C-alpha positions as CSV (number, residue, x, y, z in Angstrom):
1,X,-60.5,-89.5,-193.7
2,X,-57.0,-88.1,-193.5
3,X,-55.2,-91.0,-194.5
4,X,-57.4,-91.3,-197.3
5,X,-56.7,-88.2,-198.8
6,X,-52.9,-88.1,-198.2
7,X,-52.8,-91.3,-199.6
8,X,-54.8,-89.4,-202.5
9,X,-52.1,-87.0,-202.9
10,X,-49.3,-89.8,-202.6
11,X,-50.9,-91.6,-205.7
12,X,-51.7,-88.9,-207.8
13,X,-47.6,-87.7,-207.2
14,X,-46.7,-91.1,-208.1
15,X,-48.5,-90.9,-211.2
16,X,-46.2,-88.3,-212.7
17,X,-43.1,-89.8,-211.0
18,X,-42.8,-93.2,-210.4
19,X,-43.2,-95.8,-213.6
20,X,-46.7,-97.3,-214.1
21,X,-45.3,-100.8,-212.7
22,X,-45.3,-99.1,-209.2
23,X,-48.3,-96.8,-209.4
24,X,-50.8,-100.2,-210.2
25,X,-49.8,-102.0,-206.8
26,X,-50.3,-98.6,-205.1
27,X,-53.3,-98.7,-206.6
28,X,-54.4,-102.4,-205.4
29,X,-53.3,-101.5,-201.7
30,X,-55.5,-98.4,-202.0
31,X,-58.3,-100.3,-203.0
32,X,-58.1,-103.4,-200.2
33,X,-56.9,-100.3,-197.3
34,X,-60.2,-98.0,-198.0
35,X,-64.1,-98.6,-198.4
36,X,-65.4,-97.8,-201.7
37,X,-62.2,-96.6,-203.3
38,X,-63.6,-94.9,-206.4
39,X,-60.9,-93.2,-207.3
40,X,-59.1,-95.9,-208.9
41,X,-61.1,-95.6,-211.6
42,X,-59.7,-91.8,-211.8
43,X,-56.5,-92.8,-211.4
44,X,-56.7,-95.7,-213.8
45,X,-57.5,-93.1,-216.0
46,X,-55.0,-91.1,-215.5
47,X,-52.5,-93.5,-215.7
48,X,-53.6,-94.6,-219.4
49,X,-53.7,-91.2,-220.2
50,X,-50.1,-90.6,-219.4
51,X,-48.7,-93.8,-220.3
52,X,-50.8,-95.5,-223.2
53,X,-49.5,-95.3,-226.8
54,X,-51.6,-95.1,-229.5
55,X,-52.2,-98.4,-231.3
56,X,-54.9,-100.4,-233.5
57,X,-55.2,-102.7,-230.9
58,X,-58.2,-103.1,-228.8
59,X,-56.3,-102.8,-225.6
60,X,-55.5,-99.3,-226.9
61,X,-58.7,-98.2,-226.7
62,X,-59.6,-95.9,-224.2
63,X,-63.1,-97.1,-223.8
64,X,-62.6,-100.6,-223.6
65,X,-59.7,-99.9,-221.3
66,X,-62.5,-97.8,-218.7
67,X,-64.8,-100.6,-219.4
68,X,-62.3,-103.2,-218.1
69,X,-61.1,-101.3,-215.7
70,X,-64.5,-100.6,-214.3
71,X,-65.3,-104.6,-213.9
72,X,-62.0,-105.0,-212.4
73,X,-63.0,-102.3,-209.8
74,X,-66.6,-104.2,-209.4
75,X,-64.3,-107.7,-209.2
76,X,-62.5,-106.6,-206.7
77,X,-65.4,-105.1,-204.3
78,X,-66.9,-108.1,-204.6
79,X,-64.1,-110.0,-203.5
80,X,-63.6,-108.1,-200.6
81,X,-66.8,-108.9,-199.4
82,X,-65.7,-112.5,-199.4
83,X,-62.6,-111.8,-197.1
84,X,-63.3,-112.5,-193.6
85,X,-60.4,-110.0,-192.6
86,X,-61.8,-107.3,-194.2
87,X,-65.6,-107.7,-193.1
88,X,-65.8,-104.8,-190.3
């Protein structure tokens, strides 16, 4: 539990200090390291709020982004169940 809280704090600080292309792999490491890492959705939303640029494209829409991130999260959780070394 303490490892998860510390990793959450590291990711939160990294979001504001490091570029987005370093934060995304950190989030994926966390998803595969911890069970039910729902903080992924929160951190992905914060990354979008900090690094997004208003634009007319669909990917710039915050609701589309949240739906896409939620879909990716669900796919990763389903994928984790199929990995042999992850089963506990």
